[in-house]
N, C-alpha and C positions, 0 to 999 in steps of 0.2 A: 568638659563636655565629652559625652560618649560619641563615637564615630557612627554615622548614619548606616542603618542596616540595609543591605542590598536585598531588594524585593525578589522572592523566589518566582521563578517563571517555570510554569508547567507546560509540557508539550501539548500541542492541540489534540483534542479527542477525535479520533477518526471515526467516521461512520462506515468504514469499509470493513469487510469480513473476509476471511480466507475462502478463496474460490471465486470471488468477484472478478469480473474482467475489467481492466483498467487501462487507460491510455496516458502516455507521459506527455505532458503539456509544457515542460521546461527542461533544459539540459542537453546533454549530448545525444540522448536517444529519443529526442523530441519525435512525437508521432507514432512510436512504437506501441503496441499493445500487448498485453499478456495477462496471465491469471496471477492473482495474489497468492503467494506460497506461505508467507509467513509474516505476522505483524509484530512490531517490537514497540509496544505502546509507551513505555517509559522514556523512549527516545523520539517518539513521533515519527518512526520510520517503517517501511515494509520492504519485503523482498518480492520482486515481480519476475515471473518466469520469462527468460530470454531478454531480460533488460539489465543494463549497467554491468556488464561483465568486467571483471578485474582479473589480473594474473596473480596467481598465488604460487610461490616457490615451496616445495615440500620435499622434505628428506624421505627416504625410504626407511620406514621404521620396522616393518615386520616383512615376512615373505610374501604376504598377500597385499600389502600396500605399496603401489608403485610411487617412486620419487619422480621428480621433475616439475615442470611448469604446468599448473592446471588452471583453466579458466572457470571462474565461478561467479554466480550472481551476487553482487553487493546490494546493500540496502539503498533505498530511494526515500527522500522525505515525502511524507504525506501530501504536502502542499504542491507537489510537482506531478501529481497524477489525478486524473478524474475518472469516475466511474462511466463505464459504457453501458447504457441501458439494454438489457436483453431483448426487449420488445421493439423499440424504434432504432437501435443500433447507432444512437448519437451519444456523445459525451454529455453528461448532465450532472447537476447537483443533486443531492438527496435531500428529500423531504420526509416527514414523519406524519403518521396519521393513526388515530386510534379507531379500530373497527367497533362495531356494534357489540360484539362479543367480549370486548375489553382488551384485545390483543393489539399491541403496537407494531406497525408495519412500516417499512421503507418505501418511499414513493419516487418515481421519476418526475422531476420537476418539469419536463417538456411534454410527456404524454399522459401524465397522471396514472400511470399503471403501476401496480404494486411489484416491487422488485423482490422476487422470492429467492430463497436460499436453497 
């Protein structure tokens, strides 16, 4: 008999975009807010400005690149952040709606306002 195949698990699809303001809802930086700098969709993670700092040791490689210990932002899992609505300023889940002209937009689930980019 052949061994059972392991099911492939895909990371959750994020409804967040670069430039969105998010709040951390779990982890060591609980309650901090920041702007999404970069998305890493294949890992289901994102980098948020001012959140999850780690220390990175770097060697001086060139004249213009300083060595030492640098603090940089590390990635956070998508499930640990929530979008902050630009209208009502509350953390919210994201809904979708198709407008009359056929464009698909994101909605705030609390105030039903369109979240614009």
